[in-house]
C-alpha positions, 0 to 999 in steps of 0.5 A: 500499499501507499504510505499514508498521510496524517490529518485531522477530524476535530469535533471541538470538545468541550472540557468540563469546567470550561465555556462551550464557546472557548472550544471553538477558539481552541479549534482554531489554535489546534489548526495552527499547531497541526499545520505546523506539524505537517498535517495534511487536512483538517475536517470539522464535524456537524453534531447537534445538542451533545454537551461534549461537542461544540462543532454544530456549524462546520461551514462557519468553522471551515472559514475561520480555520481556513483564514487562520491557516495557509496551507491546510486543506479544510473541510467537513467531516461532514455536512449531514446532508439530510439536515440541509438543502442541497442548493444551500450546501452547493452554494455554501461550498462554492463560496468557500472554494471562491474564498480560499482558492489556495497557493496553486489554484486548486483549492483548499476546501473539501466537502465531506458528506454524511447521511446520519443526523448527527444527533438524537432523534428528538433534535433530528426533528427539530433540525429536519422540521418533520418526523416524515423528513427524518424517516426519509431514505433519499440520500442518493437523490439529495446527493444527485440534486447537489451535483445538479446545482453545479454540473446542470440538470436534465432539461426536463428536471424540475429544478432545470436552470438553478445554479449554485453561485458563485458559478465560476468556482468548482464544487470542492472535492467530495467525500462520503462519510460513513460508519457502515458499509453502505457508505462504501457503496454510495462513494463507489457509485458516486465516484467520490472519496471515501472516509470510514468512521473507524473511531466509532463505526460498526463495520469492518474497516477493511471490508468497507474499503474493499467494497469501495475500491471494488465498486469504484466508478469514476464520475463523469462530473466536472472535478472527477476524483481517483479512489482515496480512503481516509480512516478516522481513528481515535488517538491519545498519545503521550510520552508517558504510557500510563498517562496515554491510557488515562487520556484513553479511558477519559474519552471512553467515559465521554462515549459511554455516557453519550451511549447510555443516554447521560451525555455531559462535557469531556471529562478529565483523566482524573474524573474518569478515574474517580467515576463509579462505572456502571456495567453498562458503561464498562461494556461500552468501554470494552467496545470502544477499546478496538476503535482506539489507539492510546500509547507513546509515540512509538506504540501509536505510530505502530498501531496506526500503521497496523490500522492503515494496512488492514483498512488499506487506508491511503490517510489516517484521520486523527480524533483527539478529544482530550481535556486539557487543550495544551496536552491535546495539541501536544498529542498531535505533535507527538504523533506527527514526530513519530511518523517523521513529518515536519512543517506544513504541506506546500502547495497542496502537496502531502507529506509522506509518512514512514513506511506503514 
């Protein structure tokens, strides 16, 4: 396989005892850090009504992160398409592409798209404005409509002639995000990039990638893409192995609280250590263990190389929710150093990592 590259998925985690809005400012600080460290891209997530996550509007954060950096590719990880009008998504990302053309003119913006609501069912109804919209299974139609506002509709289409403005910039490269096998099938059929949520998804990453690569059909739309696989992974890195495990357990507690209907801000390792874990929480923690990499830089490098091989991934996208902001930024730096990455990507060229 090709050497993978390192990227970042950020949810603007909200640590306990801090203001929610401070998490947004920390995302900007993280962006500057990972650009200096040589990461390829940074994606911002869309989640709603979760006390540990401040990233509810990725399109706003994309603009802010792109303004705060110069070479980092910035995108959505992702826009939950059923929550939005396809026309509005096309307009928003064409505008972002026009504002951030990049040093080589190829653009710095990515459009990652998902089909989950990114929240609980009640909040999803509030987002989509009806229970009928919540149960609609029309993702392929929504995606085709999104492309139609850029590439044009058939003459007999009811939206023929409607164009997403500004119309002199392309739609950014598109990625289908998935936590199941369906996403690999959809990305293959649409001819887009594929990003698998290895930090929580229930499918086998390697099988999801095989489905995608085997079924990939190049798009005949403008800006056709080659097959490319991003594997997201929860990663906690520290120079001290015991501390890394403690960071991982704090993340596991946050996920356990979310999965058991008791969400809260991101706990500290000390809070996780003092917590009286219920049997159900311990069960969630056990299920999370294979989806998380926690250890020293060398341990993290070895495990991520293994995961990249098994998933046939071109790129590893790190998700690192750590309570202390400085410790979180340092975790990303340590991983980059372990892979021998240094300095920002120049003119859209991804830095290569150690042989996986």
